[in-house]
C-alpha positions in Angstrom: 18.7 5.2 4.3 18.2 8.1 6.6 14.5 8.1 7.8 13.7 10.9 5.1 14.3 8.6 2.4 12.6 5.8 3.9 9.6 7.7 3.9 9.8 9.1 0.5 9.7 5.2 -0.3 7.6 4.2 1.2 5.3 6.9 0.7 6.1 6.0 -3.1 5.6 2.6 -2.9 1.5 3.6 -1.1 1.0 5.9 -3.7 1.7 3.1 -6.5 -0.9 0.9 -4.9 -3.3 3.7 -4.1 -4.0 4.2 -7.5 -7.4 3.9 -8.8 -7.7 -0.3 -10.8 -8.2 1.3 -14.2 -4.7 3.0 -13.7 -2.9 0.1 -12.0 -1.4 -3.0 -13.4 -3.0 -6.1 -12.7 -3.9 -6.4 -8.9 -1.6 -7.6 -6.6 -3.8 -8.6 -4.5 -5.1 -11.5 -7.3 -1.5 -13.1 -7.5 -1.3 -16.9 -7.2 1.7 -16.3 -4.8 0.5 -12.6 -2.4 1.8 -13.0 0.8 -0.7 -10.1 2.9 1.7 -9.9 5.7 4.8 -9.6 3.6 2.4 -6.9 1.5 1.4 -5.5 5.2 5.2 -4.8 6.4 6.8 -3.1 2.8 3.9 -0.9 3.3 4.6 -0.5 6.7 8.0 -1.2 7.7 7.4 0.3 11.5 5.1 2.2 14.1 6.2 5.0 12.5 4.8 4.1 9.1 1.3 4.0 10.3 0.3 7.3 11.2 -2.4 7.1 7.7 -3.1 3.5 8.3 -6.6 4.6 8.2 -6.4 6.3 5.7 -5.0 3.6 3.3 -7.8 1.2 5.1 -10.2 3.4 3.5 -8.8 4.1 -0.2 -8.5 0.0 -0.2 -12.6 0.0 1.5 -13.2 2.1 -1.1 -11.3 0.2 -4.4 -13.1 -2.9 -2.7 -16.8 -2.0 -3.0 -15.8 -0.5 -6.6 -14.8 -3.7 -8.0 
């Protein structure tokens, strides 16, 4: 998998995770086997993928304040 494909896959996963609660399947954070380290490593597998972490944290904060 080249860098462009990897970036596309990462963006697709982020979009899935960033959907509004009403648009998502059951929340991964509520799962009994939720692993926060695995979660972060899936979304941000390397340093170059960290470029939009501030936006992602902002979305999570908004979701948390609504829930």
